[in-house]
C-alpha positions as CSV (number, residue, x, y, z in Angstrom):
1,X,0.0,-0.1,0.2
2,X,0.9,3.2,-0.9
3,X,2.2,5.4,1.9
4,X,3.0,9.3,1.7
5,X,6.7,9.9,2.2
6,X,5.8,13.9,3.0
7,X,3.4,16.1,4.4
8,X,0.5,17.7,2.0
9,X,1.5,21.4,2.0
10,X,-1.2,23.9,2.4
11,X,-1.2,25.5,-0.8
12,X,-0.9,21.9,-2.9
13,X,-4.1,20.8,-1.1
14,X,-5.9,24.2,-1.2
15,X,-4.7,24.6,-4.9
16,X,-6.4,20.9,-5.5
17,X,-9.3,21.7,-3.5
18,X,-10.0,25.2,-5.7
19,X,-10.7,22.9,-8.4
20,X,-13.9,21.1,-6.9
21,X,-15.6,25.1,-6.1
22,X,-18.9,25.7,-7.2
23,X,-19.5,27.7,-10.7
24,X,-22.7,28.9,-11.8
25,X,-24.2,27.2,-15.1
26,X,-23.7,29.7,-18.1
27,X,-27.0,30.5,-19.3
28,X,-27.4,31.6,-23.5
29,X,-30.8,33.4,-25.2
30,X,-32.9,31.5,-27.2
31,X,-32.4,32.0,-31.3
32,X,-35.7,31.9,-31.6
33,X,-37.9,32.9,-28.9
34,X,-35.1,35.0,-26.9
35,X,-35.9,33.1,-23.5
36,X,-32.9,32.1,-21.2
37,X,-31.7,28.5,-21.9
38,X,-28.8,26.2,-20.7
39,X,-26.1,25.7,-23.6
40,X,-26.9,22.1,-25.4
41,X,-30.5,22.0,-24.5
42,X,-34.1,22.5,-26.5
43,X,-35.7,25.5,-25.3
44,X,-38.1,24.6,-23.0
45,X,-40.6,27.7,-24.5
46,X,-40.2,27.1,-27.8
47,X,-39.2,23.6,-28.6
48,X,-36.7,24.7,-30.8
49,X,-32.4,24.1,-31.0
50,X,-30.2,25.5,-33.4
51,X,-33.0,27.1,-35.3
52,X,-34.6,23.4,-35.7
53,X,-37.9,22.1,-34.3
């Protein structure tokens, strides 16, 4: 079983934890109706995706 040779430094630990922080979801507007929608998903109000139904 692998055992750490040295104690993990505070900076290395915090750098690793910073990668898991919460980020707000990116929101774009629908090309057809202008409603706010998540990218790569169909619009919930008009049902279009990339200008196609």
